[in-house]
N, C-alpha and C positions, 0 to 999 in steps of 0.2 A: 416478538416479531421484529424482524430486521426492517429498519426504516432508513431511507436514503439520508435523511437529516443526521441521524446518529452516525451513519457511515462517513459522512462528510466531516463531522466533528472529530471522529476517531482518526480519519486520514490526516486531518490538519494537525492533530496532536502528534501523530507519528512522524509527519514530515518535519515538524519543529524539533523533534528529538532525533534527527537523522544521525548525529554523531555522538549521541549519549548512549554509552554501553553499560551504564550502571543503573541500578534500580530494577523495577519489575513492571511487566505489562500483563494486564488481565487477559483472559481468553477472549472476552468480548472485544477488547481493543484489537487483538490479533485478527480475529475473524471478520470484524467490521472493516479493517484495512484491506483484507483480501477481497471481501465483498465489493468494496468500492472499486478496486482495480478491475474486477470482472465487469462491473457495470460501465466503467469508463471505457474499457476496450470495446464492449458491445456497442456503446453509444457512438464511438468513433468509427467503427466499421459501418454502422448504419448511415452515419453522416457522409462518409466517403462514397458509399453505394448510391445514395440519393443525389449527391452533387456531381457524380461522374458524367451522367448524360448532359448536364448543363455545361460542364467544363469542356466537353468534346465539341461544343458548338463554337467555342472561342478560338482565335488564332493560337498557334503553338506557343509563341513567346508569352502572350498574356496568360495562357493556361499554366505554363511553367512558373511564372511569377506568383500566381495565385496559389499554386500547390506549395511553393516554398513558404509563402506567408502562412498558409494554413498548417503546415507541418512543423514550423519552428517551435511553437509551444509544446507540441507533443515530444519533439526530440529533447528539449530541455527537461521536460518532466520525466521522461524515461531514462535519461542519463543519471538523474539524481535518485531515481527510485531504488536501485539496488542498495544504496547507502541506508536509506530509511528502512528497507526490509531487513537488512542485516542487523541493524541495531534493534529492531522490533523482535526479531528471532532470539537474539541474545537476552533481551529483557524478558521475553516469554519463558525461556529456559530458566532464568533466575527465579521467576515466579513459581516454577515447578520444583525448585530446589536443586537444579542441575547446573553444572558449569558448562563452559564452552566445549569441553572435551566430549560432551554427549550431544553435539549438534546434529549428528546423524539420526538421533532419536526423535527429533522435533516433529516430523510428519506423523509419527505413531502416537506421541503423547500430547500433542498440542491441544487436543480436545478435553483433556483432564483439567479439573479445577485445581488451582494452586492453593497453597496453604494460606489460611486466613491470618495466622500469626506471623510476626516478623521472622525473617530468616537471615542468612549471612549477607544477602543483597539488599536488605532494607525492609521497609514497612509494606504491608499488603496494599496493592493498588485499589482494592475495594474499600479501604478504610477512609 
């Protein structure tokens, strides 16, 4: 069962390895990262929807300043997210025994379990 705590830990590990393209990533790490991104987007959409009526009561200048302050962490997060996702995809392909040339196959094979024994890209992430 997917838990938010596991997803947060996986997301933190993946973000720390944003520029590490060597090694392997388990399918659990890959899908927990995606799960966290979906939860994060839904949470932010709900937050914006709920605060919108309150912000409309404020003067336009104050409203714009508050929106900028609220959106800065999201902008910084989503600017860095493609780097973390790219490295995670490469490491997931390595776990499956594939190189970067087969990146188009990732949506099809990402659910498969990687090899438990070491391969050309390192030890198994489950070890």
